[in-house]
Residue frames as a rotation matrix with the C-alpha (Angstrom) as fourth column:
UNK 1
0.574 0.819 0.005 0.01
0.819 -0.574 -0.002 0.00
0.001 0.006 -1.000 0.00
UNK 2
-0.227 -0.678 0.699 1.40
0.613 -0.657 -0.439 3.40
0.757 0.329 0.564 -0.95
UNK 3
-0.800 -0.145 -0.583 1.77
0.569 -0.495 -0.657 6.24
-0.193 -0.857 0.478 1.51
UNK 4
-0.859 0.512 -0.020 -0.80
-0.481 -0.792 0.375 8.28
0.177 0.332 0.927 -0.44
UNK 5
-0.197 0.806 -0.559 -3.36
-0.063 0.558 0.827 5.48
0.978 0.198 -0.060 -0.22
UNK 6
-0.384 -0.011 -0.923 -2.78
0.852 0.380 -0.359 5.17
0.355 -0.925 -0.137 3.53
UNK 7
-0.969 0.017 -0.245 -3.41
0.088 -0.908 -0.409 8.91
-0.229 -0.418 0.879 3.99
UNK 8
-0.589 0.796 -0.137 -6.65
-0.565 -0.285 0.774 8.66
0.577 0.534 0.618 2.01
UNK 9
-0.122 0.524 -0.843 -7.88
0.394 0.805 0.443 5.71
0.911 -0.278 -0.305 4.09
UNK 10
-0.617 -0.184 -0.765 -7.08
0.787 -0.161 -0.596 7.54
-0.013 -0.970 0.244 7.36
UNK 11
-0.961 0.267 -0.068 -8.80
-0.270 -0.962 0.039 10.70
-0.055 0.056 0.997 6.16
UNK 12
-0.353 0.871 -0.342 -11.90
-0.339 0.222 0.914 8.75
0.872 0.439 0.216 5.15
UNK 13
-0.196 0.225 -0.954 -11.97
0.750 0.662 0.002 7.00
0.632 -0.715 -0.299 8.51
UNK 14
-0.863 -0.181 -0.472 -11.65
0.462 -0.661 -0.592 10.33
-0.204 -0.729 0.654 10.31
UNK 15
-0.773 0.634 -0.011 -14.57
-0.564 -0.680 0.468 11.84
0.289 0.368 0.884 8.36
UNK 16
-0.154 0.745 -0.649 -16.70
0.078 0.664 0.744 8.80
0.985 0.064 -0.160 9.14
UNK 17
-0.426 -0.069 -0.902 -15.97
0.874 0.226 -0.430 9.16
0.234 -0.972 -0.036 12.86
UNK 18
-0.978 0.066 -0.198 -16.80
-0.008 -0.960 -0.280 12.86
-0.209 -0.272 0.939 12.76
UNK 19
-0.537 0.826 -0.170 -20.05
-0.491 -0.142 0.860 12.10
0.686 0.545 0.482 10.99
UNK 20
-0.080 0.470 -0.879 -21.01
0.534 0.765 0.360 9.49
0.841 -0.441 -0.313 13.57
UNK 21
-0.692 -0.243 -0.680 -20.09
0.717 -0.343 -0.607 11.86
-0.086 -0.907 0.412 16.36
UNK 22
-0.928 0.373 0.019 -22.24
-0.360 -0.907 0.218 14.57
0.099 0.195 0.976 14.81
UNK 23
-0.220 0.884 -0.413 -25.20
-0.178 0.380 0.908 12.23
0.959 0.273 0.074 14.58
UNK 24
-0.221 0.078 -0.972 -24.75
0.831 0.536 -0.146 11.24
0.510 -0.840 -0.183 18.20
UNK 25
-0.912 -0.143 -0.384 -24.62
0.337 -0.795 -0.504 14.85
-0.234 -0.589 0.773 19.38
UNK 26
-0.751 0.660 -0.014 -27.65
-0.510 -0.568 0.646 15.77
0.418 0.492 0.764 17.29
UNK 27
-0.123 0.741 -0.660 -29.65
0.148 0.671 0.726 12.84
0.981 -0.008 -0.192 18.59
UNK 28
-0.294 -0.042 -0.955 -28.88
0.930 0.218 -0.296 13.77
0.221 -0.975 -0.024 22.19
UNK 29
-0.992 -0.043 0.120 -29.89
0.025 -0.989 -0.148 17.45
0.125 -0.144 0.982 21.77
UNK 30
-0.458 0.873 -0.171 -33.25
0.607 0.167 -0.777 18.16
-0.649 -0.459 -0.606 23.35
UNK 31
-0.348 0.397 0.849 -35.88
0.792 -0.361 0.493 19.63
0.502 0.844 -0.189 20.98
UNK 32
-0.993 0.023 0.118 -37.04
-0.070 -0.910 -0.409 23.17
0.098 -0.414 0.905 21.64
UNK 33
-0.294 0.939 -0.180 -40.51
0.955 0.283 -0.086 23.71
-0.030 -0.197 -0.980 23.10
UNK 34
-0.886 0.017 0.463 -42.58
0.128 -0.951 0.280 26.80
0.445 0.308 0.841 22.25
UNK 35
-0.398 0.717 -0.571 -45.29
0.887 0.142 -0.440 28.45
-0.234 -0.682 -0.693 24.35
UNK 36
-0.547 0.343 0.763 -47.93
0.140 -0.862 0.488 31.19
0.825 0.374 0.424 24.18
UNK 37
-0.936 0.347 0.054 -49.85
-0.165 -0.299 -0.940 32.97
-0.310 -0.889 0.337 26.91
UNK 38
-0.608 0.787 0.106 -53.54
0.718 0.488 0.497 32.04
0.339 0.379 -0.861 27.00
UNK 39
-0.629 0.478 0.613 -56.47
-0.443 -0.868 0.223 34.48
0.639 -0.132 0.758 27.24
UNK 40
-0.731 0.486 0.479 -59.23
-0.450 0.184 -0.874 34.18
-0.512 -0.855 0.084 29.81
UNK 41
-0.659 0.628 0.414 -62.25
0.732 0.662 0.161 31.98
-0.173 0.409 -0.896 29.01
UNK 42
-0.642 0.478 0.599 -65.06
0.147 -0.691 0.708 33.90
0.752 0.543 0.373 27.36
UNK 43
-0.931 0.355 0.083 -67.32
-0.203 -0.317 -0.926 35.73
-0.302 -0.880 0.367 29.79
UNK 44
-0.553 0.776 0.302 -70.93
0.806 0.591 -0.043 34.39
-0.212 0.220 -0.952 29.71
UNK 45
0.287 0.719 -0.633 -72.30
0.541 -0.667 -0.512 37.96
-0.791 -0.195 -0.581 29.89
UNK 46
-0.480 -0.583 -0.656 -70.20
-0.188 -0.662 0.725 39.21
-0.857 0.471 0.208 26.97
UNK 47
0.299 0.682 0.668 -73.01
0.617 0.396 -0.680 39.06
-0.728 0.615 -0.302 24.38
UNK 48
-0.436 -0.422 0.795 -72.52
0.897 -0.272 0.347 40.48
0.069 0.865 0.498 20.89
UNK 49
0.468 0.699 0.541 -75.13
0.596 -0.702 0.390 43.16
0.652 0.140 -0.745 21.67
UNK 50
0.876 -0.183 -0.446 -73.30
0.325 -0.459 0.827 44.31
-0.356 -0.869 -0.343 24.81
UNK 51
-0.070 -0.991 0.110 -69.96
0.740 0.022 0.672 44.28
-0.668 0.128 0.733 23.01
UNK 52
-0.174 0.061 0.983 -71.29
0.894 -0.410 0.183 46.37
0.414 0.910 0.017 20.13
UNK 53
0.714 0.526 0.462 -72.50
0.278 -0.819 0.503 49.00
0.643 -0.230 -0.731 22.62
UNK 54
0.525 -0.563 -0.638 -69.26
0.818 0.129 0.560 48.98
-0.232 -0.817 0.528 24.63
UNK 55
0.682 -0.316 -0.659 -66.83
-0.153 -0.943 0.294 51.90
-0.715 -0.099 -0.692 24.93
UNK 56
0.875 -0.480 0.054 -64.29
0.093 0.058 -0.994 52.71
0.474 0.875 0.095 22.23
UNK 57
0.784 -0.619 0.049 -60.85
-0.065 -0.003 0.998 51.84
-0.617 -0.786 -0.043 23.56
UNK 58
0.641 -0.711 -0.289 -57.22
-0.389 0.024 -0.921 51.92
0.661 0.703 -0.261 22.45
UNK 59
0.911 -0.408 0.067 -54.40
0.175 0.527 0.832 49.77
-0.374 -0.746 0.551 23.82
UNK 60
0.370 -0.875 0.313 -50.79
0.870 0.209 -0.446 50.83
0.325 0.437 0.839 23.68
UNK 61
0.000 -0.671 -0.742 -48.03
-0.618 0.583 -0.527 51.12
0.786 0.458 -0.415 24.06
UNK 62
0.983 0.122 0.140 -47.34
-0.186 0.647 0.740 47.96
-0.001 -0.753 0.658 26.04
UNK 63
0.304 -0.953 -0.006 -43.70
-0.718 -0.225 -0.659 48.06
0.626 0.204 -0.752 27.12
UNK 64
0.922 -0.136 -0.362 -41.55
0.294 0.855 0.427 45.23
0.251 -0.501 0.828 28.44
UNK 65
0.594 -0.804 -0.009 -38.22
-0.517 -0.390 0.762 45.52
-0.617 -0.448 -0.647 30.30
UNK 66
0.206 -0.601 -0.772 -35.19
-0.958 0.039 -0.285 44.66
0.201 0.798 -0.567 28.18
UNK 67
-0.670 -0.571 0.474 -34.42
-0.678 0.731 -0.079 41.46
-0.301 -0.375 -0.877 30.10
UNK 68
-0.082 0.728 0.680 -37.71
0.000 0.683 -0.731 39.94
-0.997 -0.060 -0.056 28.86
UNK 69
0.619 0.310 -0.721 -37.30
-0.633 -0.346 -0.693 41.03
-0.464 0.886 -0.018 25.23
UNK 70
-0.564 -0.789 -0.245 -35.84
-0.814 0.483 0.322 37.75
-0.136 0.381 -0.914 24.00
UNK 71
-0.005 0.624 -0.782 -37.12
-0.671 0.578 0.465 34.42
0.742 0.527 0.415 22.68
UNK 72
-0.610 -0.277 -0.743 -36.01
0.259 0.816 -0.517 32.37
0.749 -0.507 -0.426 25.70
UNK 73
0.633 0.774 -0.006 -38.32
0.179 -0.139 0.974 32.09
0.753 -0.618 -0.227 28.71
UNK 74
-0.384 -0.761 0.523 -36.76
-0.309 -0.428 -0.849 33.88
0.870 -0.488 -0.071 31.66
UNK 75
0.611 0.490 -0.622 -36.90
0.465 0.413 0.783 32.46
0.640 -0.768 0.025 35.16
UNK 76
0.170 -0.478 0.862 -35.64
-0.598 -0.745 -0.295 33.91
0.783 -0.466 -0.413 38.42
UNK 77
-0.335 -0.363 -0.870 -33.85
0.511 0.705 -0.491 32.34
0.791 -0.609 -0.051 41.39
UNK 78
0.535 0.547 -0.643 -34.74
0.831 -0.206 0.516 33.28
0.150 -0.811 -0.565 44.98
UNK 79
-0.163 -0.654 -0.738 -31.92
0.624 -0.648 0.437 35.83
-0.765 -0.389 0.514 44.77
UNK 80
0.217 0.187 -0.958 -31.22
-0.396 -0.880 -0.262 38.34
-0.892 0.437 -0.117 42.00
UNK 81
-0.789 -0.612 0.043 -30.10
-0.231 0.361 0.904 35.87
-0.569 0.703 -0.426 39.34
UNK 82
0.428 0.865 -0.261 -32.16
-0.664 0.105 -0.741 35.35
-0.613 0.490 0.619 36.19
UNK 83
-0.538 -0.554 0.635 -31.82
-0.018 0.761 0.648 32.35
-0.843 0.337 -0.420 33.91
UNK 84
-0.046 0.453 -0.890 -32.61
-0.969 -0.235 -0.070 31.85
-0.241 0.860 0.450 30.23
UNK 85
0.294 0.213 0.932 -34.03
-0.114 0.976 -0.187 28.50
-0.949 -0.051 0.311 29.13
UNK 86
-0.678 -0.647 -0.349 -32.18
-0.443 -0.020 0.896 27.14
-0.586 0.763 -0.273 26.10
UNK 87
-0.964 0.256 0.066 -34.99
0.230 0.690 0.686 24.87
0.130 0.677 -0.725 24.96
UNK 88
-0.076 0.968 -0.239 -38.18
0.960 0.006 -0.279 26.52
-0.268 -0.251 -0.930 26.35
UNK 89
-0.929 -0.367 -0.035 -39.04
0.317 -0.843 0.435 29.55
-0.190 0.394 0.900 24.25
UNK 90
-0.134 0.874 -0.466 -41.83
-0.151 -0.483 -0.862 31.93
-0.979 -0.045 0.197 23.29
UNK 91
-0.047 0.170 0.984 -43.52
0.843 0.535 -0.052 31.15
-0.536 0.827 -0.169 19.99
UNK 92
0.367 0.060 0.928 -43.69
0.628 -0.753 -0.200 34.89
0.686 0.656 -0.314 19.20
UNK 93
-0.633 -0.640 0.436 -42.19
0.125 -0.640 -0.758 37.98
0.764 -0.425 0.485 20.86
UNK 94
-0.545 0.413 -0.730 -43.47
0.838 0.292 -0.461 38.14
0.022 -0.863 -0.505 24.43
UNK 95
-0.805 0.223 -0.550 -44.46
-0.027 -0.939 -0.342 41.81
-0.593 -0.260 0.762 24.10
UNK 96
-0.692 0.569 -0.444 -46.69
-0.620 -0.152 0.770 41.06
0.370 0.808 0.458 21.09
UNK 97
-0.497 0.493 -0.715 -48.22
0.378 0.864 0.333 38.00
0.781 -0.105 -0.615 22.75
UNK 98
-0.685 0.205 -0.699 -48.88
0.676 -0.178 -0.715 39.86
-0.271 -0.962 -0.016 26.02
UNK 99
-0.814 0.367 -0.450 -50.53
-0.402 -0.915 -0.019 42.79
-0.419 0.166 0.893 24.22
UNK 100
-0.602 0.595 -0.532 -52.72
-0.440 0.309 0.843 40.48
0.666 0.742 0.076 22.11
UNK 101
-0.456 0.431 -0.779 -53.89
0.670 0.742 0.018 38.45
0.585 -0.514 -0.627 25.12
UNK 102
-0.773 0.173 -0.610 -54.51
0.393 -0.624 -0.675 41.61
-0.497 -0.762 0.415 27.18
UNK 103
-0.763 0.514 -0.392 -56.64
-0.646 -0.642 0.414 43.01
-0.039 0.569 0.821 24.33
UNK 104
-0.490 0.574 -0.656 -58.56
-0.026 0.743 0.669 39.72
0.871 0.345 -0.349 24.05
UNK 105
-0.605 0.216 -0.767 -59.17
0.784 0.330 -0.526 39.68
0.140 -0.919 -0.369 27.80
UNK 106
-0.819 0.255 -0.515 -60.38
0.019 -0.883 -0.468 43.28
-0.574 -0.393 0.718 27.92
UNK 107
-0.753 0.562 -0.344 -62.68
-0.527 -0.201 0.826 42.82
0.395 0.803 0.447 24.94
UNK 108
-0.301 0.649 -0.699 -64.53
0.321 0.759 0.566 40.09
0.898 -0.054 -0.437 26.84
UNK 109
-0.536 0.021 -0.844 -64.41
0.844 0.042 -0.535 41.59
0.025 -0.999 -0.040 30.32
UNK 110
-0.979 0.055 -0.196 -65.71
-0.014 -0.979 -0.205 45.08
-0.203 -0.198 0.959 29.52
UNK 111
-0.029 -0.463 0.886 -67.13
0.719 0.606 0.341 43.94
-0.695 0.646 0.316 26.95
UNK 112
0.389 0.165 -0.906 -66.40
-0.461 -0.817 -0.347 45.79
-0.797 0.553 -0.242 23.71
UNK 113
0.496 -0.250 0.832 -65.72
0.734 0.632 -0.248 44.96
-0.464 0.733 0.497 20.12
UNK 114
0.832 -0.191 0.520 -64.21
0.210 -0.760 -0.615 48.40
0.513 0.621 -0.593 19.47
UNK 115
0.713 -0.690 -0.127 -60.64
0.093 -0.087 0.992 48.05
-0.695 -0.719 0.002 20.74
UNK 116
0.928 -0.367 0.066 -57.87
-0.029 -0.247 -0.969 49.62
0.371 0.897 -0.240 18.63
UNK 117
0.386 -0.884 -0.265 -54.08
0.919 0.345 0.191 49.39
-0.077 -0.317 0.945 18.72
UNK 118
0.979 -0.195 0.062 -51.93
-0.194 -0.981 -0.022 52.41
0.065 0.010 -0.998 19.58
UNK 119
-0.442 0.075 -0.894 -49.89
-0.372 -0.922 0.107 53.83
-0.816 0.380 0.435 17.91
UNK 120
-0.738 0.300 0.604 -52.12
0.663 0.486 0.569 53.71
-0.123 0.821 -0.557 14.90
UNK 121
-0.754 0.535 0.380 -55.08
-0.190 -0.733 0.653 55.45
0.628 0.421 0.655 13.39
UNK 122
-0.851 0.442 -0.286 -57.67
0.433 0.281 -0.856 55.99
-0.298 -0.852 -0.430 16.10
UNK 123
-0.183 0.867 0.464 -61.39
0.864 -0.083 0.496 56.69
0.469 0.491 -0.734 15.66
UNK 124
-0.534 -0.011 0.845 -62.77
-0.075 -0.995 -0.061 60.16
0.842 -0.096 0.531 16.42
UNK 125
0.478 0.786 0.393 -65.10
-0.538 -0.093 0.838 58.76
0.695 -0.612 0.378 19.10
UNK 126
-0.242 -0.658 -0.713 -62.26
0.308 0.645 -0.699 57.24
0.920 -0.389 0.046 21.13
UNK 127
0.796 0.584 0.159 -63.10
-0.016 -0.243 0.970 57.05
0.605 -0.775 -0.184 24.82
UNK 128
0.759 -0.519 0.394 -60.12
-0.464 -0.006 0.886 55.69
-0.457 -0.855 -0.245 26.75
UNK 129
0.476 -0.687 -0.548 -56.56
-0.365 0.413 -0.834 54.67
0.800 0.598 -0.054 25.92
UNK 130
0.958 -0.202 0.202 -54.63
-0.091 0.456 0.886 52.20
-0.271 -0.867 0.418 28.08
UNK 131
0.354 -0.917 -0.182 -50.83
-0.531 -0.037 -0.847 52.33
0.770 0.397 -0.500 28.31
UNK 132
0.998 -0.013 0.058 -48.92
-0.036 0.655 0.755 49.62
-0.048 -0.756 0.653 30.21
UNK 133
0.128 -0.991 -0.033 -45.31
-0.778 -0.080 -0.624 49.46
0.615 0.105 -0.781 31.41
UNK 134
0.907 0.093 -0.410 -44.43
0.111 0.887 0.447 45.96
0.406 -0.452 0.795 32.61
UNK 135
0.414 -0.770 0.485 -41.68
-0.892 -0.449 0.049 46.15
0.180 -0.453 -0.873 35.24
UNK 136
-0.712 -0.598 0.367 -41.42
-0.653 0.757 -0.034 42.43
-0.257 -0.264 -0.930 35.97
UNK 137
0.529 0.833 -0.161 -43.04
-0.844 0.496 -0.204 39.32
-0.090 0.244 0.966 34.53
UNK 138
-0.230 -0.664 -0.711 -41.23
-0.533 0.698 -0.479 36.12
0.814 0.269 -0.515 35.50
UNK 139
0.643 0.426 0.636 -41.17
-0.765 0.338 0.548 33.34
0.018 -0.839 0.544 38.06
UNK 140
-0.571 -0.819 0.049 -39.67
-0.821 0.570 -0.037 30.02
0.002 -0.062 -0.998 38.95
UNK 141
-0.056 0.534 -0.843 -40.95
-0.358 0.778 0.517 26.49
0.932 0.331 0.147 38.19
UNK 142
-0.079 0.126 -0.989 -42.44
0.717 0.697 0.032 25.10
0.693 -0.706 -0.145 41.36
UNK 143
-0.805 -0.238 -0.543 -42.47
0.556 -0.620 -0.554 28.59
-0.205 -0.748 0.631 42.93
UNK 144
0.259 0.909 -0.327 -44.57
0.619 -0.416 -0.666 31.56
-0.741 -0.030 -0.671 41.89
UNK 145
-0.227 -0.209 0.951 -44.98
0.896 -0.428 0.120 34.06
0.382 0.879 0.284 39.07
UNK 146
-0.131 0.140 -0.981 -44.79
0.566 -0.802 -0.190 37.81
-0.814 -0.580 0.026 39.70
UNK 147
-0.078 0.181 0.980 -46.39
0.896 -0.417 0.148 40.39
0.436 0.890 -0.130 37.38
UNK 148
-0.057 -0.033 -0.998 -45.53
0.640 -0.768 -0.011 43.98
-0.766 -0.640 0.065 38.33
UNK 149
-0.388 0.023 0.921 -46.89
0.872 -0.314 0.376 46.67
0.298 0.949 0.102 36.03
UNK 150
-0.593 0.279 -0.755 -47.67
0.107 -0.902 -0.418 50.39
-0.798 -0.329 0.506 35.93
UNK 151
-0.521 0.469 0.713 -50.68
0.843 0.153 0.516 51.30
0.133 0.870 -0.475 33.80
UNK 152
-0.786 0.211 -0.581 -52.48
-0.016 -0.947 -0.322 54.46
-0.618 -0.244 0.747 32.86
UNK 153
0.016 0.830 0.558 -55.91
0.970 0.123 -0.210 55.30
-0.243 0.545 -0.803 31.48
UNK 154
-0.803 -0.389 -0.451 -55.85
0.235 -0.903 0.360 58.38
-0.547 0.183 0.817 29.26
UNK 155
0.325 0.924 -0.201 -58.54
0.158 -0.262 -0.952 60.45
-0.932 0.278 -0.231 27.58
UNK 156
0.705 -0.013 0.709 -58.46
0.698 0.187 -0.691 61.23
-0.123 0.982 0.141 23.82
UNK 157
0.815 -0.437 0.379 -56.21
-0.258 -0.861 -0.437 64.22
0.518 0.259 -0.815 24.52
UNK 158
0.073 -0.801 -0.594 -53.78
0.379 0.574 -0.726 62.01
0.923 -0.172 0.345 26.48
UNK 159
-0.161 -0.038 0.986 -54.75
-0.802 -0.577 -0.153 63.60
0.575 -0.816 0.063 29.79
UNK 160
-0.885 -0.246 -0.395 -54.46
-0.021 0.869 -0.495 61.05
0.465 -0.430 -0.774 32.62
UNK 161
0.141 0.978 0.154 -57.73
-0.562 -0.049 0.825 59.67
0.815 -0.203 0.543 33.96
UNK 162
0.932 0.095 0.351 -56.24
-0.343 0.550 0.762 56.96
-0.121 -0.830 0.545 36.22
UNK 163
0.079 -0.948 -0.309 -52.71
-0.653 0.185 -0.734 55.89
0.753 0.260 -0.604 37.12
UNK 164
0.834 0.265 0.484 -52.09
-0.540 0.569 0.620 52.64
-0.111 -0.778 0.618 38.97
UNK 165
-0.367 -0.862 -0.349 -49.42
-0.832 0.472 -0.292 50.08
0.417 0.183 -0.891 39.80
UNK 166
0.759 0.637 0.138 -50.40
-0.645 0.704 0.297 46.43
0.092 -0.315 0.945 40.18
UNK 167
-0.505 -0.860 -0.063 -48.27
-0.831 0.505 -0.234 43.66
0.233 -0.066 -0.970 41.63
UNK 168
0.586 0.807 0.071 -49.84
-0.810 0.583 0.061 40.24
0.007 -0.093 0.996 41.21
UNK 169
-0.627 -0.756 0.187 -48.59
-0.761 0.646 0.056 36.76
-0.163 -0.107 -0.981 42.09
UNK 170
0.600 0.741 -0.300 -49.73
-0.776 0.631 0.006 33.32
0.194 0.229 0.954 41.05
UNK 171
0.130 -0.562 0.817 -48.48
-0.529 0.657 0.537 29.93
-0.838 -0.502 -0.212 42.28
UNK 172
-0.169 -0.256 -0.952 -46.83
-0.927 0.370 0.065 27.59
0.336 0.893 -0.300 39.79
UNK 173
0.652 0.648 0.394 -48.46
-0.753 0.615 0.233 24.18
-0.091 -0.448 0.889 40.20
UNK 174
0.875 -0.385 0.294 -45.39
0.366 0.923 0.120 22.16
-0.318 0.003 0.948 39.15
UNK 175
0.146 -0.947 -0.286 -41.83
0.041 -0.283 0.958 22.24
-0.989 -0.151 -0.003 37.90
UNK 176
-0.162 -0.144 0.976 -42.55
0.932 0.304 0.200 22.17
-0.325 0.942 0.085 34.14
UNK 177
-0.946 -0.235 -0.224 -42.41
0.149 -0.927 0.344 25.25
-0.288 0.292 0.912 31.91
UNK 178
-0.526 0.834 0.168 -45.95
0.349 0.031 0.937 24.58
0.776 0.551 -0.307 30.73
UNK 179
0.268 0.624 -0.734 -47.12
0.929 0.035 0.369 25.11
0.256 -0.781 -0.570 34.29
UNK 180
-0.502 -0.513 -0.696 -45.01
0.624 -0.772 0.119 28.26
-0.598 -0.375 0.708 34.61
UNK 181
-0.970 0.155 0.187 -46.61
0.056 -0.606 0.794 29.73
0.236 0.780 0.579 31.46
UNK 182
-0.110 0.975 -0.194 -50.07
0.654 0.218 0.724 28.75
0.748 -0.047 -0.662 32.77
UNK 183
0.105 0.082 -0.991 -49.36
0.935 -0.348 0.071 30.74
-0.339 -0.934 -0.113 35.97
UNK 184
-0.854 -0.427 -0.296 -48.20
0.287 -0.863 0.416 33.71
-0.433 0.271 0.860 33.84
UNK 185
-0.670 0.683 0.291 -51.46
0.262 -0.149 0.954 33.55
0.694 0.715 -0.079 31.88
UNK 186
0.217 0.777 -0.591 -53.43
0.886 0.098 0.453 33.59
0.410 -0.621 -0.668 35.14
UNK 187
-0.285 -0.379 -0.880 -51.46
0.732 -0.680 0.055 36.58
-0.619 -0.628 0.471 36.42
UNK 188
-0.998 -0.044 0.051 -52.17
0.067 -0.699 0.712 38.47
0.004 0.713 0.701 33.20
UNK 189
-0.296 0.955 -0.024 -55.83
0.542 0.189 0.819 37.52
0.786 0.230 -0.573 33.54
UNK 190
0.152 0.313 -0.938 -55.90
0.976 -0.198 0.092 38.98
-0.157 -0.929 -0.335 37.06
UNK 191
-0.716 -0.444 -0.538 -54.32
0.343 -0.896 0.284 42.20
-0.608 0.019 0.794 35.82
UNK 192
-0.845 0.448 0.292 -56.87
0.211 -0.221 0.952 42.33
0.492 0.866 0.092 32.99
UNK 193
0.055 0.914 -0.402 -59.72
0.868 0.155 0.472 42.11
0.494 -0.375 -0.784 35.52
UNK 194
-0.126 -0.182 -0.975 -58.28
0.767 -0.641 0.020 45.01
-0.629 -0.746 0.220 37.57
UNK 195
-0.922 -0.308 -0.234 -57.90
0.097 -0.770 0.630 47.18
-0.375 0.558 0.740 34.50
UNK 196
-0.628 0.749 0.211 -61.32
0.455 0.134 0.881 46.28
0.631 0.649 -0.425 33.08
UNK 197
0.111 0.671 -0.733 -63.01
0.994 -0.093 0.066 47.32
-0.024 -0.736 -0.677 36.34
UNK 198
-0.313 -0.292 -0.904 -61.37
0.395 -0.905 0.155 50.76
-0.863 -0.309 0.399 36.21
UNK 199
-0.994 -0.023 0.109 -62.15
0.110 -0.348 0.931 51.19
0.017 0.937 0.348 32.49
UNK 200
-0.267 0.963 0.019 -65.82
0.780 0.205 0.591 50.46
0.565 0.172 -0.807 33.13
UNK 201
0.187 0.304 -0.934 -65.84
0.869 -0.495 0.013 53.03
-0.459 -0.814 -0.357 35.96
UNK 202
-0.601 -0.496 -0.627 -64.03
0.163 -0.844 0.511 55.71
-0.782 0.205 0.589 33.93
UNK 203
-0.913 0.246 0.326 -66.11
0.340 0.015 0.940 55.07
0.226 0.969 -0.098 30.80
UNK 204
0.019 0.973 -0.230 -69.36
0.987 0.019 0.161 55.71
0.161 -0.230 -0.960 32.70
UNK 205
0.229 0.037 -0.973 -68.09
0.567 -0.818 0.102 59.18
-0.791 -0.575 -0.208 33.59
UNK 206
-0.817 -0.576 0.038 -67.17
0.351 -0.443 0.825 60.23
-0.458 0.687 0.564 30.06
């Protein structure tokens, strides 16, 4: 066997080993899992007639802190450390998902079918605009979720009608990320109920 033939055989063997190693690594890599927040169940009293007669609302902006603006789900230790899950991720940007679920919740709780996004073109008969600044929205599997948010109700001229800060907690029923996201959905539902109550009160006075 020539020296050149030996080198070719060794090179081929090396490539085969690398290929096998790559397959082994790939097969041992856990698949990513993707999650979305869930809206509240439909309210029995939210009839189409009531919704059509509901107030004209606008939602936005809804701001998230920078540490949450990422595809990975963020969890928090009992101290100050936050962790990013490599394989448990949001199916869409969390800010977009949160705003969409909040809008869905409010549409059923108030109820109204006239809810617009801000910034954007708003109707001339706008009643109330809601702006939300989320300060914290995270938790720990097997622990609890914390939703801390400042929110404002504004009139069509952007004059403040109501300014509040809500800090809500929900227990996480297990150690899986699905249960963590379920607790986050429940926390957002509780915030939605608080805001809807104030919107109904403010809208009656307009």
